[in-house]
C-alpha positions, 0 to 999 in steps of 0.5 A: 285286580280284574277279571274277564268274565267270559274268559277267567285266567287260571290263577282265578281258577286256582282261587275259586277251586281252592276256595272250596277246598279250604272251605270243606277242610273242616266240615266232615275231618272228625269222619276219620277218627270217629273210633278213636273218639269214642274210646278217649271220650268215651262217646256213643255212636249217636254221640260222635255222628251228632259231632259230625252233625254239630258243624253241619247244623252251624252252616244250617243255621248261619247259611241264610243270615251271611246271605243277607249280611252279604248282599248288604256289605260285599263278598271277599271281606266275608269270605276271607274273615271267615277263613280266618274265623275257622282256625280258631275253634279248629285249634280249640278242639285240641284240647276238648275233654268230652264229647260236648265241648266237641260238639261246642267247637264243631258247631262253631266250626260250622257258623264260619263255613257259610262265609265261605261257601254262601257268598262265594256262589253268589260272586260267581253268579254276579261275575260271571256268565254263560259257560264261564259260570257253569265251568266256574260252579262245577270247578268250585264243587270239585274244589269242595270234593278234594276238601271233604277228602283232603279233611277225613283224609290229614286227619286221619293220617296226623292222628296215626303219626301225632294223634288226633289232638296235634293232628287239629292243630295242623288243621287249624295252621292250614285254615290261616294260611288258606285265608292269607291265599285267597285275600291275595289271589280273590279278585274284587267284586266289579258287579256287586250292588249294596242291597243294605235295606232290611226290609228289601232283604226281608221282602226278598226272602218272602219271595224266595219262600215263595219261589219254585225252583228255591224250594225244590232246589232246598228240598233235594239239598236236603236229601242229597246232604242227609244222604251223604253224611249218614253213609260217610259217617256211619261206614266207618264204624262198620268197617272199625268193626269186625270183620273189617277193623279198619284203624283211622288211617285206613279209614281215611283212605276209604275217604279216597273215593271222594276223588272220584268226584273232581273228575266226575262233577266238571263233566256234570257241567256239560251233561246239565247244559244238554240234558238239563237239571232236573233228567242231570238229577234223577240218574245222579240219585238213581246211581246214588241208590245203586251204590248204597245197595252195593254197600251190602257187599262183603269183600272190601273192595266191593264196599269202596266200589260202591261208595264211589258209585254212591258219592258220584251220584251225590256230586252231580246232583249237588252240581245241577241243584246249584247251578240250578238255582244260579240259572233260575234265580236273578234277584237275591242271589246270595239269600237264595244260596243261603236258603239253599244251604241252610236246607242242604246241611239241615238235612246232614244233620238229621242225617247223621242224627236218624242214621245214628239211631239206625245204626245203634238199633240195626247196625248197617243195614239200618242205616242202608235202609233209611238211605235208600227211603230219603233217596227214593224222596229226591227222586220224586222230588225232581220228578214233580219239581224240577221236569215241570219248572223251567229246565236249564238250558244250554248256555 
């Protein structure tokens, strides 16, 4: 199967978007059932937060290694194989008897994700250029947004229908079906050049660790996911408590705010091309800060609106940051993406842990204060790091 690098067809656009969906279907799904897990597995707030963070940690640890392997061996096989592997620990989650075993299987889920995310970004960067690349990157991020929403939405509502254990079997079946679809629809690489020499990979790694574009993107990515995971993990416990008392299905519905990201993220490509990554990121971070502050609103609809604003800023920031890497890094793209995702998901793991401590000690107000501090750091990084480096150019 071949493709036009300047004008990708509709089926390829769909394949790219759905790969993003399937990659993120499992990553945050348990957020919708955290109150149930606390009850059934006798877990604390910090422990259920770490059940979210375990997957994120697995993604962080595997990302740079998957970049090296993919640079040596190819793209499509890693994407399809990782989707297949993802279904195994997802099915095993249905039988866990302790929160510790849930963390183990959630960690294994995380190990599979970089074979999809890191490799797909490298694939897009190699196979497409100009506006087509920006379009596909934004489409991929939109897919990850939809996947993040659907994972929480499906697990939350399926748990209401058949219990959370049965729901995990359904989620595992979806992962296996997705592997078959992507295998059939994603074209083989045309521009991939293998780099099997480990010495080459290590020298590329050294270069990236001294590359200001890569380091700035990594630092921003860590702040972005720290705030997103912290916010959307512990808002569930806040809304499951008095006075809101939401059940798992209702908590799953809250994640519908993610769908605004499917509208916002494609627009991000236009903002990036017109104003550059730095200005786009700074405005997006300020938007996220306003959303976090507005979660103090008492009525439920006000909190939902605040979460919509907060997540929109995050999605724009992510789209700008990964496009920034794709434009400014020409060699070892997969490894650069891997380093970015290692930092990004390390930030998410840190967010799950630190915000858990903040929630246990000070409730939602403690989480909110921590999130605002992290976003202030992101604003400083964008201002000091991105403005003085090469801006994204209209392509």
